[in-house]
C-alpha positions as CSV (number, residue, x, y, z in Angstrom):
1,X,165.5,98.2,93.9
2,X,165.6,95.3,96.2
3,X,169.2,95.3,97.4
4,X,170.5,98.1,99.1
5,X,174.0,96.6,98.8
6,X,174.1,97.4,95.3
7,X,173.0,101.1,95.4
8,X,176.5,102.2,95.2
9,X,177.0,100.5,91.9
10,X,174.1,102.5,90.1
11,X,176.3,105.6,90.6
12,X,179.3,103.8,89.1
13,X,177.6,102.7,85.9
14,X,175.0,100.1,86.2
15,X,171.6,101.1,85.0
16,X,168.2,100.1,86.4
17,X,166.6,100.2,83.1
18,X,164.8,97.5,81.3
19,X,161.9,96.9,83.5
20,X,161.7,93.3,85.0
21,X,164.2,92.1,82.4
22,X,163.8,88.3,81.6
23,X,162.6,85.7,84.2
24,X,161.9,88.6,86.7
25,X,165.9,89.3,86.5
26,X,167.4,92.7,85.9
27,X,171.0,94.2,86.3
28,X,170.2,96.3,88.9
29,X,167.9,94.2,91.1
30,X,170.0,91.0,91.1
31,X,173.1,89.9,93.0
32,X,176.2,90.2,90.6
33,X,178.6,87.2,90.4
34,X,181.7,87.3,88.3
35,X,184.0,84.5,86.9
36,X,187.5,84.6,86.2
37,X,190.3,82.5,84.9
38,X,194.1,82.9,84.0
39,X,193.2,85.2,81.2
40,X,192.0,87.9,83.9
41,X,192.4,90.5,84.4
42,X,192.3,91.5,80.6
43,X,193.8,94.6,79.4
44,X,192.7,97.9,80.7
45,X,190.2,99.6,78.0
46,X,189.3,102.7,79.8
47,X,190.2,104.9,82.9
48,X,188.8,103.4,86.0
49,X,189.2,101.0,88.8
50,X,191.6,98.0,88.3
51,X,192.2,94.7,89.9
52,X,194.6,91.7,89.8
53,X,194.6,87.9,90.9
54,X,196.2,89.1,94.1
55,X,193.6,92.1,94.8
56,X,189.8,92.0,93.9
57,X,188.8,94.5,96.4
58,X,187.6,96.8,93.6
59,X,185.3,94.2,92.4
60,X,183.6,93.9,95.7
61,X,183.4,97.7,95.9
62,X,181.6,97.6,92.6
63,X,179.0,95.4,94.0
64,X,180.0,91.8,93.2
65,X,178.9,89.4,95.8
66,X,180.7,86.3,94.6
67,X,183.6,85.2,92.3
68,X,184.0,82.0,90.6
69,X,187.8,81.1,89.5
70,X,188.8,78.5,87.1
71,X,190.7,75.6,88.8
72,X,191.8,73.9,85.6
73,X,191.0,73.3,82.0
74,X,191.1,69.2,81.7
75,X,194.5,68.5,82.8
76,X,196.1,72.0,82.4
77,X,195.9,73.7,85.8
78,X,195.0,77.5,86.0
79,X,197.9,79.2,87.6
80,X,196.2,82.1,88.8
81,X,193.4,80.0,90.7
82,X,195.1,79.9,94.0
83,X,195.7,83.8,94.1
84,X,192.2,84.4,93.1
85,X,190.7,82.2,95.7
86,X,192.9,83.8,98.5
87,X,192.1,87.3,97.5
88,X,188.4,86.4,97.0
89,X,188.4,85.0,100.4
90,X,190.2,88.2,101.8
91,X,187.6,90.4,100.1
92,X,184.6,88.7,101.9
93,X,183.0,87.7,98.6
94,X,181.5,84.3,98.1
95,X,184.0,81.7,96.9
96,X,183.5,79.6,93.8
97,X,185.5,77.3,91.8
98,X,185.0,75.7,88.2
99,X,186.5,73.1,86.3
100,X,186.4,73.1,82.4
101,X,185.6,69.4,81.5
102,X,187.5,68.6,78.3
103,X,186.9,65.8,75.9
104,X,190.4,64.2,76.2
105,X,189.9,62.7,79.7
106,X,187.1,60.5,81.5
107,X,184.8,63.1,83.2
108,X,184.8,61.1,86.5
109,X,188.7,61.4,86.6
110,X,188.4,65.1,86.0
111,X,185.7,65.5,88.9
112,X,188.4,63.7,91.0
113,X,191.2,66.1,90.0
114,X,188.9,69.0,90.4
115,X,187.8,68.0,93.9
116,X,191.5,67.3,94.9
117,X,192.7,70.7,93.6
118,X,190.1,72.7,95.3
119,X,190.8,71.1,98.6
120,X,194.6,71.3,98.3
121,X,194.6,74.9,97.1
122,X,192.0,76.1,99.6
123,X,194.1,74.5,102.5
124,X,197.5,75.9,101.2
125,X,195.9,79.5,101.0
126,X,194.6,79.5,104.4
127,X,191.1,79.6,103.6
128,X,189.1,79.5,107.1
129,X,186.2,77.2,106.9
130,X,184.3,78.8,103.9
131,X,182.3,76.8,101.6
132,X,183.4,76.9,97.8
133,X,180.9,76.7,95.2
134,X,181.6,73.9,92.7
135,X,180.9,74.3,89.0
136,X,181.4,71.9,86.0
137,X,181.9,73.8,82.5
138,X,181.1,71.5,79.7
139,X,182.7,71.5,76.4
140,X,180.1,71.9,73.4
141,X,180.7,68.4,72.3
142,X,179.8,67.1,75.5
143,X,177.1,64.2,75.9
144,X,174.6,63.7,78.5
145,X,176.7,60.6,79.9
146,X,179.7,62.9,80.5
147,X,177.6,65.4,82.4
148,X,176.2,62.7,84.6
149,X,179.5,61.2,85.0
150,X,181.1,64.4,86.2
151,X,178.0,65.3,88.3
152,X,177.7,62.0,90.2
153,X,181.6,61.7,90.9
154,X,181.5,65.4,92.4
155,X,178.5,64.4,94.5
156,X,180.1,61.0,95.8
157,X,183.3,63.0,96.7
158,X,181.8,66.0,98.4
159,X,178.2,65.3,99.2
160,X,177.1,68.3,97.3
161,X,175.7,68.7,93.6
162,X,177.9,71.0,91.3
163,X,176.4,73.7,89.3
164,X,176.3,73.2,85.4
165,X,177.6,75.8,83.1
166,X,176.7,75.2,79.5
167,X,177.7,77.4,76.3
168,X,175.0,78.6,73.9
169,X,175.7,75.6,71.6
170,X,172.9,74.2,69.1
171,X,174.8,70.7,69.2
172,X,174.7,70.7,72.9
173,X,171.2,71.7,73.1
174,X,170.1,68.7,70.6
175,X,172.4,66.1,72.7
176,X,171.0,67.0,76.1
177,X,167.4,67.3,74.8
178,X,167.5,63.7,73.7
179,X,169.0,62.4,77.0
180,X,167.1,59.7,78.6
181,X,164.8,60.2,81.5
182,X,167.3,58.7,83.9
183,X,170.1,61.0,82.6
184,X,167.8,64.1,82.7
185,X,166.7,63.3,86.3
186,X,170.5,63.4,87.3
187,X,171.4,66.6,85.3
188,X,168.3,68.4,86.5
189,X,169.7,68.0,90.3
190,X,172.5,70.4,89.1
191,X,171.5,74.2,88.8
192,X,171.8,75.5,85.4
193,X,174.3,78.5,84.8
194,X,173.2,79.8,81.2
195,X,175.6,81.5,79.0
196,X,173.7,83.9,76.8
197,X,175.2,87.3,75.8
198,X,175.0,89.2,72.4
199,X,175.8,93.0,71.4
200,X,172.2,93.5,70.4
201,X,170.3,90.4,71.4
202,X,170.7,89.2,67.7
203,X,170.2,85.6,68.3
204,X,166.8,84.4,67.3
205,X,164.2,81.9,68.7
206,X,160.8,81.7,67.3
207,X,160.8,85.0,65.5
208,X,162.1,87.0,68.6
209,X,165.2,87.4,70.6
210,X,166.5,84.3,72.4
211,X,165.9,84.8,76.0
212,X,167.3,82.9,79.0
213,X,163.9,81.2,79.5
214,X,163.6,80.3,76.0
215,X,167.3,78.9,75.7
216,X,166.5,76.7,78.9
217,X,163.4,75.4,77.2
218,X,165.4,74.1,74.4
219,X,167.3,71.7,76.6
220,X,164.2,70.1,78.1
221,X,165.7,69.4,81.3
222,X,165.4,72.2,83.8
223,X,162.3,74.2,85.0
224,X,164.3,77.2,85.9
225,X,167.8,78.5,85.6
226,X,170.0,79.7,88.5
227,X,172.4,82.2,87.0
228,X,172.9,83.9,83.9
229,X,176.2,85.0,82.1
230,X,174.8,88.0,80.2
231,X,178.1,89.6,79.8
232,X,181.5,87.9,78.3
233,X,184.3,88.7,76.3
234,X,185.3,87.6,72.7
235,X,188.9,88.1,71.2
236,X,189.2,90.0,67.9
237,X,192.6,91.3,66.5
238,X,194.5,90.2,69.6
239,X,192.3,92.4,71.9
240,X,189.3,91.6,74.1
241,X,185.9,92.7,73.2
242,X,183.0,93.2,75.8
243,X,180.0,91.3,74.6
244,X,176.7,91.7,76.5
245,X,173.2,91.0,76.1
246,X,171.3,94.2,75.6
247,X,167.9,94.5,74.2
248,X,164.8,96.7,75.0
249,X,163.8,94.3,77.8
250,X,167.2,93.7,79.2
251,X,169.6,96.8,79.5
252,X,173.1,96.3,80.7
253,X,176.3,98.7,80.6
254,X,179.4,97.6,78.6
255,X,181.5,97.6,81.7
256,X,181.2,96.4,85.4
257,X,180.6,99.4,87.3
258,X,183.7,101.7,87.3
259,X,186.0,98.9,86.3
260,X,188.6,99.8,83.5
261,X,188.6,95.9,82.2
262,X,186.0,94.0,80.2
263,X,184.8,91.2,82.4
264,X,182.4,88.0,82.4
265,X,179.5,89.1,84.3
266,X,176.5,87.2,85.9
267,X,173.3,87.6,87.5
268,X,171.7,85.4,90.4
269,X,168.0,84.8,89.8
270,X,166.9,85.7,93.2
271,X,167.8,88.0,96.2
272,X,170.7,88.1,98.3
273,X,169.2,85.9,100.9
274,X,168.5,83.4,98.1
275,X,171.9,83.7,96.8
276,X,173.5,82.8,100.2
277,X,171.1,79.6,100.6
278,X,172.3,78.6,96.9
279,X,175.8,78.9,97.8
280,X,175.4,77.0,101.0
281,X,173.6,74.2,99.1
282,X,175.9,73.8,96.4
283,X,179.1,75.0,98.3
284,X,181.6,72.3,99.7
285,X,182.7,72.2,103.2
286,X,186.1,71.0,102.1
287,X,187.7,71.0,105.3
């Protein structure tokens, strides 16, 4: 195991099985990053540790290195964002914010709103000169032009390139793979945060389980991915259900460490030093 900081997590339920995993990444030897929104924390489903938007210390104890909170969904502000940002800062975890870019507003306008909100909330919550990772989460109906407009406007406003989070959508893959060379060049500047989770790796590509590398290749833009959301939550019958990528090559537990709530979980493709460098490059010195 590469990261001594994650050793306590193994005792709490994260397994080291699955060999090298996919792309040289596995649960046990990759830094853990969580993402949250106003939907979190979801209901308790078992005995174990708990958290709230006001106290995320249990996530840190369980090995989380960074927390990325939703700022807004289009024009709708996430009411828990300020508390999540403050408690993450207090815990010592890396700080991140994402904006869900909806189809009902111009993406450049949404980029302005995102940047303004992150700055105002960080100032109001007393965040002391810590960079905040910026992320654009794009609707599955998005076009290459919409990604380009959001990315370029964030760059113009902050001097940093935001991370791009994409759902696993056939329509989105087709749209981006047909982007112009100029559009792909701009989008490629933005690190790819991949969403791919399934209870048994049942999604198929070329006769086998769809892997992060395989999904990335279908976009025809990036040479590598930066983060992988391997664990998510779906809603069934008014209850959240944990959903996570779990195959013979990649093994992951149903829950994050000792946490009693289902969570959206990610691994960073690299070691802890590389994660800190990544956060420094794509984090905004908002002050």
